[in-house]
C-alpha positions as CSV (number, residue, x, y, z in Angstrom):
1,X,83.0,74.8,185.5
2,X,81.0,73.0,183.0
3,X,77.4,72.8,184.3
4,X,76.2,69.8,182.3
5,X,73.9,67.9,184.7
6,X,74.2,64.2,185.1
7,X,71.4,61.9,185.9
8,X,70.4,62.4,189.5
9,X,71.4,59.3,191.3
10,X,71.0,59.3,195.1
11,X,73.9,57.8,197.0
12,X,74.1,57.7,200.8
13,X,76.9,60.0,202.0
14,X,76.5,59.8,205.8
15,X,74.2,58.5,208.6
16,X,73.9,60.8,211.6
17,X,72.6,60.1,215.1
18,X,68.9,60.7,215.6
19,X,67.9,59.2,212.3
20,X,69.2,61.9,209.9
21,X,70.6,60.7,206.6
22,X,72.7,62.8,204.2
23,X,72.5,61.8,200.6
24,X,74.4,63.0,197.5
25,X,71.8,64.5,195.2
26,X,72.2,66.1,191.8
27,X,75.5,66.5,190.1
28,X,77.5,68.7,187.8
29,X,80.6,68.0,185.7
30,X,83.6,69.9,186.9
31,X,86.8,70.5,184.9
32,X,90.2,71.4,186.3
33,X,92.8,73.5,184.7
34,X,94.4,70.5,182.9
35,X,91.0,69.5,181.4
36,X,90.5,66.5,183.7
37,X,86.9,66.1,184.9
38,X,85.2,65.2,188.1
39,X,81.7,65.0,189.5
40,X,80.6,67.7,192.0
41,X,77.5,66.7,193.9
42,X,74.9,68.4,196.0
43,X,73.6,67.2,199.4
44,X,70.1,66.6,200.7
45,X,69.2,65.8,204.3
46,X,66.5,63.2,204.9
47,X,64.7,62.7,208.2
48,X,61.7,60.5,207.9
49,X,59.5,62.0,205.1
50,X,61.3,65.4,205.3
51,X,63.8,66.3,202.6
52,X,66.0,69.4,203.0
53,X,68.2,70.5,200.2
54,X,71.5,72.0,201.2
55,X,71.7,75.2,199.1
56,X,74.7,76.2,196.9
57,X,77.1,73.6,198.3
58,X,78.5,71.2,195.7
59,X,81.2,68.8,196.9
60,X,83.4,66.0,195.6
61,X,83.8,64.0,198.9
62,X,81.4,62.8,201.6
63,X,80.7,65.2,204.5
64,X,81.9,64.4,208.0
65,X,79.9,64.3,211.2
66,X,80.7,67.1,213.7
67,X,77.9,66.3,216.3
68,X,74.3,65.1,216.3
69,X,73.1,68.3,214.6
70,X,76.0,69.4,212.4
71,X,78.0,68.0,209.4
72,X,81.1,69.5,207.8
73,X,81.6,69.6,204.0
74,X,84.0,71.4,201.6
75,X,82.7,73.2,198.6
76,X,84.2,72.1,195.3
77,X,84.7,74.2,192.2
78,X,86.7,73.1,189.2
79,X,87.5,69.8,190.8
80,X,89.3,71.4,193.7
81,X,88.1,71.6,197.3
82,X,87.6,75.1,198.6
83,X,86.1,76.6,201.8
84,X,84.8,74.4,204.6
85,X,81.2,74.7,205.7
86,X,79.3,73.4,208.7
87,X,75.7,72.4,207.8
88,X,72.9,72.4,210.3
89,X,71.1,69.0,209.9
90,X,67.8,70.4,211.0
91,X,67.7,73.4,208.6
92,X,70.2,72.6,205.9
93,X,71.8,76.0,206.4
94,X,75.5,76.0,205.5
95,X,77.8,78.3,207.4
96,X,81.4,79.0,206.2
97,X,84.0,78.2,208.9
98,X,87.2,78.5,206.9
């Protein structure tokens, strides 16, 4: 993976019940085995004035809503999706589920 950081542009990834917003934040340039590139992005949870960075989870697609307190996202490495994580919207803690 090439870790050249791109300009941090926030893009809304998901709206959750209860006012939580999940935004893409930060980015790195990924490169697959054929040399093609993609953008792998981090996630931040916003609730009012609170900002919670989801640690060590870069993804290439928007997360999905599981319930009012949990989202599901796949970690990406080298432009390929890997393990699936559930992320607590209150703490930002990711837990690998498969």
